[in-house]
N, C-alpha and C positions, 0 to 999 in steps of 0.2 A: 504494499499501500504505500503510495508515494507519501512524503513528508506534507505535501501541501494538502493534500486531503486529510490526512491525521490532524492537521490544524484546523481544517473546516469542522471536522466531527468535535473537537475539543471546544470550539467556539460554542456549540449549542445554538441557541438563539438568545443568549445574554447580552446584554447592553454594555459590558463592561470593556468593550473594546478587543475582544477576542481576536485572534491573531487576524482574520479575515473577514469578521462578522461583528455587525453593530445593530443595536436594537433600541430605537427611540420609543418605542411604546413603554419602555422601562423609565427611559430619562424622564418622561412626563410624571411619573411617580416619583422619580429620585428629587424632580425640581420642586413638586408640591407636596408630597407626603413623607419622603426621607426613607428612614430606616426600616419601618414596617414594610413598605413597598419592595425593597432590597430582599429582606427575608423572604418572602412570599415568592417573588421573582427567582430566586436562586433552587426553590424546590421546583419551581415550573422548568427551569433549565436543565435539571437533572433528569426529569422525567421525558422531556423532549428529546435530550441526547440518547436516553435509553430506546426509545422509540426509533430514532434516525438510525443507530446503531443495527438494530433488529432489522429496518426495512433493507438497510444496505446487504446484510448477510441473504435476505430473499432475493433481491434483485440482481445482486452480483456486483462486484467492482467495476469489471469491465466497463458498464454502461455510465457509470458514475464518472470514472475517469475521461470517459470520452466526451463528457458534458453533454448528452443528449438532453434535448428541453423536456421539462417536466419531471427530470429526476432531482434526487437530492432535497435540500432544503426549500427550494421554490415550489415542490409538491405537484402533482399531476396538473396537466392542461386542462382548464375549464373550457368545455363546449361553448363556441360561440365567442362573443367579445367584439370588441373594435380596437384597430390596430392603428397608431399614428407615428409619424417620423417628426423629430424635431431637430433642426440643425442649427445648434447653438454653440457660440464659443469656440468655432472649429471642430465641433464634434457631432457626430450622428448619433441620434438617441432614439432607441425604439421604445414606444411607450405603448402598453396594452391595458385595457380596462376590462376587466371579467367580472363576473358574479352578477349580483342582482342588480335591476335598474335603478339607478340614483335619481332622487327627486331633483336634484340639481340638473342642468344641460350637461351631457358628457364635455362639451366643449369648455364649460368651465373649469372642470377638473384639468384638462389639457393644459390651458392657460396658466392655472396655477402651478403647475409643474414646470412650463416654460419659463415663469418668472424666478422659480427657484434656481433652475440652471442658468438664467441670466446673471443672477447676484452672485452666484458660484465663479462664473465665466468672468464677469467683471473683477472680481476682488484677486482673482489669479492670473488675469490677463489673457485666459483661454480656460476652456473647460479642462479638468485635469486628465481624462482620458481620451483617446478618440472614438471610441464608442462606448455605449453603455445601454443597458436594459432597465426599464422602469416599469413593474407591473403592478397596476393597480387593483385591489379585488375589492369588491363592493360587497360589503357584509349586511345580510338582510336583518332589518327591523332594528338597526343600530344607528347611532348619531356620532360624529365627530370623527377626528382624525385618531384612530385607534392605534396605530402600530406602523413603525418604518424599521425595516431591516436590511443591511447592506453587507454585500460579500464580494471580495476580489476574486479575480480569475475564476469565473463560474460560467458554464453552459456556453463557451465559445467567447464570452463577452469579457473585457478587462474589470467590467464592474457591474453588478447587478443589485438594484433596489427592489425590495417589494413593501407596498403600502397595503393596508387593511384601512380602509374607510366606511364609515356606516353609510347606509343606503339613505338615512334621513338627515344628512349633514346639510348644516343651513350654508347661506352665503356668507354670512359673519363667521361661521366656525372656520371656514376655509380660509376667509382674509385673516383671520387671528393665528393661523397655522404656522408654525416654526419648524414641525419636524421635516419637511421637504428639504428645506435649505440646510438643515443640519445633516441630514443622511446625504446629501450629494456632497458637501465639505468632507465627510469620510473618505472619499475617493481619490482625495488630494494629500495623502500622506502615506508612505510606505507602511507596511504592515510590520510592526514592531515587536520586541520581545514580550514575554508575559509579564514583566516587572513594569513595563511602560505604557500600560493601559490607559494611564493617567495623562499622558501627553496625546493619545488618540482621542479619547473622550473631552478633554479638557479644550483641546484645538478647535474641535467643533462646537463646544460651548461657547467658547470666544468668539470663534470667527461668524457663526451665524448672524447673529445680530447686527454686526459691523458690516457684513456684505449687505444685507438688507437695507441698512440705513444708508447706505453709500448710493443706493438706486432709489432712495426715496420710498421704500416698501416699510420702512419702519420710521417713526419719528425720532428725533433726537432724545426726547424726552423719555420716550419708551426704552430706547435703547441704553441709556444710562441709568435709569430706573431699575433694569434687571442687573446692570452690573452693581449698583451700590447695594441692591438686596442679596445678589447672590455671591460676590465674593468673599464676605467674611465666614461664609461656608467652608471656604478652602483652606482657612489657616488651621495650623496644626495645633492638635488637643494633646490631653495627657497620653505618654506612651508612644508618641509619634516616631517614627525612624526615618523620617523622610519619604519622598515620593515613591521611590522603587520599592518601599519596603511597607508601605501602609496603604492597604487596599481598602480603605472604607469609601463608603458613597461621597461622601462630602471632599474627601482627597482625590478621588479619581477624578469626578467631575469639576468640582468648583477648585479644588486644588490646583489641577491641570491649568484650568482658565487662569488662575492666579499666577501661575507661572508665565503664562502668556502675556499677561497685561503687563506685569514687570518687565519681561523682555522687550516689551513695545516701546514702554518709556525709556529704558535705557539705551536701547538702538538710538531711538530720537534724539536722547542726550549727547550719546558719543558722535553722531554725525551732524549735529546742528540741525536736527528736523529735516534731514535731507532723505533719511531712510528709516523704516518702520518695520514691524513685524511682517506687514504684508509683502515686504521686498523680499526678506528673507524665505518666506513661504512659497512666492513665485519662484525663487532660484532652487528650492527643492524639487518643485515639479518640473522646472526646465531641465535638472538633472537627471530626470527619470523616474522619480519618486514620487510613486502613485500606488493605490491600494493592491495592485495586482503584483507588485514587486516586495519582496522581504528584505527589509535591510536593517543593521544594528543601528542603536539610536546615535551612537558616536558619528556615523556616517551621514545619518539624516541631519543631524543638527551642524555639522561642519559643512555640509552643502548651503545650509541657511545662511551660516556665518560669511561662508564666502561671497555671498548675494549682496550683503551689507558692508564688506570690507571690516568686519569687527570678530570679536570672539564672545560676544554676549551669550549666546545659546550655549556653547559650550562650557563657558565659565559657571552660569546660572545652574546647570544640570551637575556640574561638580560639587556646586554647595548644596544644593535641593534634594539631590537624588537619595543619600543615606542619612541626612540628620535633617532635623525641623528647621524651618527658617520661618520666624513670623514677619508679616509685613505691616508697616505702619499705615494702614488703610486711612486712617483720618487725616493723617499729615498728605498722604498721596492725593485724594480727594480734594483737599484745601489748594494744593499746588495746582492741581487740574483744573481747579475751578469748578467743581460739581458736588452739588450737595442736596439734602432733602430739607425742604421747608414745608412741614406737614405732611400731606401726601404729594405733594408737587415738587419735581425736579428744577431747582435754580442753577444757573450758569452765572460764574463770575470772568467776565472776559478781561479783567485786569489781573487775573492769578499768573505766576509766574510761567506755568505750563498750558495757559489756554490756548496757544497756537498749537501744541502737540495735540491736544484733544481735539480741537477742531479738524486737525490733518488726519486723524484716525478716522473719521468718518467720512473724510471727504474722498470722491472716488479718483484714484490714479490717471485713469484714462478710459475711453469709451470704445477702446479699438476692438475688444471682444464682441461688441454688438455689430460691425460694420457689414458682415455678410451673414447676418441671421435671415430667416425667413419662416 
């Protein structure tokens, strides 16, 4: 059994950034429910992994390794359905809608995923893989964006994403969805080692709202409100041993996001706000770092640092990976000029790092959209 397939199986359907598999259905729980959701999901992961292994023994490994459609975690092909082609950011995306008939027009679902792909393409300068499959499964008698799962190197595609969306999902629920962009961001990072799931998940947590804000899909207030609320959850707690050794829900998602935000600010400080984390991440993708490739974290971070002419990512990893590092968030927010005033987000454009704050949510260019249709 190839190592690549073994790693697919070890991933189950877990959200914790398993080698080539990510599940945002669980991140919704992490974002809003916390530890209780994690415990329940771990039990579900174990059960689904058992069923997947059993199914592979029955089907035979040959078909899975060949990547035939309908095999493995993607499940059997549903009868009927509609197929669409999206050309976004230089990539050819195959989008399929199967299952129950949604209340919303199918065209609304297609446009939602087009916008998500556009946000990712704009942030990275292009879509991170040349082709991808996006499968939308409409769940009968349900409402809302229920789950998203992403694999690399599956079924003949560099990346595959499956979404479960409720049949009675409303236009407002679709508009408020963040999962589509989050899942597609997962395609823009190599598959890392087991101890670095925090970077896989933390990166998607950090980039998703910023990529959307850069295209006006999310307001600046909404973007920074999420940061103000979420980043404290990533701080180390009692007994923390660093990001590589502490795999709690807070450290995996928001600890990884906190690492990204600190790297963002430090890169901008060292380069006079000429470069930011976005440039580092574009550099990783340009070097071939996408979900369908397995890289050690050292190679990944070195590629990012090379793009900014700094050693910020490598330096931070050395200090954060095996020891707890606490960030003075109140001081950082004050320098960036962002705070809460009651339930509102207030910006101080006279703050020392206000220019950096504005640059983070300003699009680098619009090149990724010139040839879209």
